[in-house]
N, C-alpha and C positions, 0 to 999 in steps of 0.2 A: 480423441479425448484421452486424458490421462487421469488415473486415480491418484490423487495427491496425498502426500503425507500430511497428517494433521495432528493437532493436540486439542483436547476438549476438557473443559473444567466447568464447575458450577452445577446448579440444579438443572435437571431436564425440563422441569415445568416451572420456570421462574415467574413469580407473581409481579411482573412489571409490564408496562405497555409494550416493551420489546423483550420478549423472553429469550431470544437467541441473537447473538451478535457474531458475525463472521468477519475475521480480520485477514486482510490481504496485503502483503508487504511490498517493499521496494525491489527493484532489480538488484541482484547481488546480495540479497538478505536471506535470512531464514526466519522461522517463527520466533527466534530469540529477540528480534527487534520489538516484539510486542509483550515481552515478559512482565514489565511493570503493570501494564494495563490488564493483562490476563489475570494476574494475581489479585489486583484490586477489584476488578469488576465481576469476578466470579462469585462474589458474595451473594449477588441477587440475579445475575444474568447467567445463562448458559453461553459460554464463550468458546468459539472454535477458531483456531488459526491454522492456515495452510501454508505450505511451501509451494511456490510456483514449480511447474515442470522444470526439471534440470537444476533445481535449487534445493539445498538442504538434503532431506532424505527422499524427495520425490524423484521419480524416474526421469532420466534424460530421454527426450524424444528428438530424434535426428531431424534436421531441416528447419526451415523457417516456421514461425508461428504468427498468429494474429491475435489482437486483443479479444476477438470473438472466441478463438480457440482457448485462450486462458480463462475466459469467463465460463466456457463450457466445462472446463476442468473443474472449476469451483462448483458449478451446479451439479455435476455428476457426483462429486465427492460428498456434498452435504445432502443430496437426495438419499444416498445410502445410509445417512445418519438419521433419516426420518424428519428432516427439517421441513416444516410446513410454511412458515413465514419467518423472516429474519430482517434484522438491521445489518447493513453492510458497512464496513469500515475499511478504507483503502488508503495507502500512502504511496505517492509517486507512481510507479508502474501499477501498484495495487489500487491506487486512486483512479487510474484509467479504467481498470477492470470494474471497479465499483461504479463508475459513471455509466458504463455500458449496462451493468446489471440493474442499476436504478432506473434506467430508461426502458429496459426490455424484459425484465423478469418480474411478473406480477406478484411473486412471493416476497419481493423487497418492499418493506413498509416504511423504512426510514434509512437515511444514509449519512455517512460522514466522509468527506474528501479531505485528506491531509496532504499538504505540500505536493500538489499534483497540478495537472494542466489538461486542457482539451487538445493540446498539441505540444510536443516537446522538441524544441529546436528544429534542425533541418534533417530531412531523411538521410542525407549524405553523412552527417555527423554520426548517426546511429549505425549506418552501414560500415563506417570506418571503425567504430568500436567492435563490431562483429568480426571484421577482418583481423583486427589487432589481437583479440582474445583467441581466435582460432589459430593464429600464427604463434603467439607468444604466451598464452595462458592468461587467465583473469588476473593473476598477480601483477601483470604489467600495468593495470589500471588502478590497483588498490590504493596507492598513495593519493592519487588525484581524487578518487571517489570519496575516500574517508575525509579529505579536506573539504568536500562539499557537504557531506553529511552533518558535520559538527562545526561549531564556531571555533575560532582560534583560541579563545579563552578557555573553552571547555576542554579542548585537546591538550592544552598546556597543563591544566589542573587534573586531568584524568588519563595519564599515560597508559596505565594497565588496561583500562576499558577501551581506549583508542586502539591498542594493539589487538584486543579481542575482536573488535569490529573490522579492523583492517584484515585480520586473518579470515573472518567470515567472507569478506569480499574475495580475497585471494584464493580461497579454496572452493569457490563456486565453480562447478564444471564449465569449461569453456563453451561447450555447445549449448548448455542451458542459458548462459549469459548472452551468447551470440543470438540465439533464436528469439529471446525476449527483446534484444536490441532491435532486431528486425521487425518485431511487432510494434515497437515504439516508432520506428521509421515510417510506418504506414498509418499511424494513429492520427486522426484529425476528427474530433468530435464536436467542434464548435457549433455546427449547424444542428446538431442533435440534442444539445443541452436543454432546449425548451420542452423536450419530451419527458424530462424528469419532473414529475409532479409530487413526489413524496417529500416530506420535510428533510432538509439538508443542513448539515453543519459543514462549513468550509473553514479550515484551520490552516494558518500560514505561519511560517517562521519569519520573524522580522528581518533576519540576516540571511535568508535562504538565497543563494546565488542561482539555483536551478529553477525554482518556481517562486518568484518573489511575490510579496503580498498582493500587488495589483492583479496578478493572474488569478489568485484565489478569489479576490473580490469580484472579478469578472465572471467567474463561474456562478457565484451566488446571485449575481444580477441577471444571469441568462436563464437559470432554471425557472420553471413555471410554478414550482412549489415554494412553500415558505423556506427561507434560508436564514441562517445565523452565521455571522462572521466572528472568528476569534483569532487574534494574533499573539503569538508567543514571543516574548522579549526577555532576554536574548534567546535566540533559537535559529538554527540553520535548517537543513533539509530533513533531519530525522529528530524532531523534538520529542518523540516518544521515549527516547533515551536521555536526551539533553535536559528536558524539562518534564519528567514523567508525571509529576503530580498535577501540573497545569493541564496537560493533555487528558489525563484521566478525569479530572474534574469537568472539563468541557464535554467529554464523551458521556459521562454520567448525567450531566444536566440535560444534554440533548436527547438521550434515549429514554429518559424518565419523564419527559413532558407529557 
């Protein structure tokens, strides 16, 4: 396990049904992908966002990892913060970790899965990504990844922000990106989704090429708990940045039920 870098905002004892929300991001991202939501939701929630191992300011752990390992990192980190119960919010890779936590951690009382899947592509495609970044650095993938994160229209209208997020991807340590790629290569949670009995928000980007809306709808249909589906239009794989208000509103509505 790794002690992760985190940020924390808002009241320690929030007077809401979900006092603490834990945010877990995409492969190649840092806590910055959640800044609009952290700022807005810290008015009444205690919000905690973490960097995956080998991402942002978290330590690089050599060798392959599993989703279970990444979930254990989160659990160790928030345990030291005295978190008793929490709502978990995950996007993409973070959504896989959030699915695992929602099914296996009794401290999770509600969950939000954003632009994620119970299985991402083929194992070989993720092993190929791992080989590429170990050989050529994460910068070799940055243009392709940022093109999936955001819609063409948003990229055209926001060149400075696009450059910021491209740099976020490009400067992710190669071993951090590679080990998380290997975690996704082995990830297949479809048969485990019925174990999720807590209330779930599933949120899709209408234009997401990586985890299209039908994948998110399938998650909502497979869990055994109550589920709510929200689709962001327009929106690609990282709507937290492309459509921050819509995502924030959906999270606030879900976690204040």
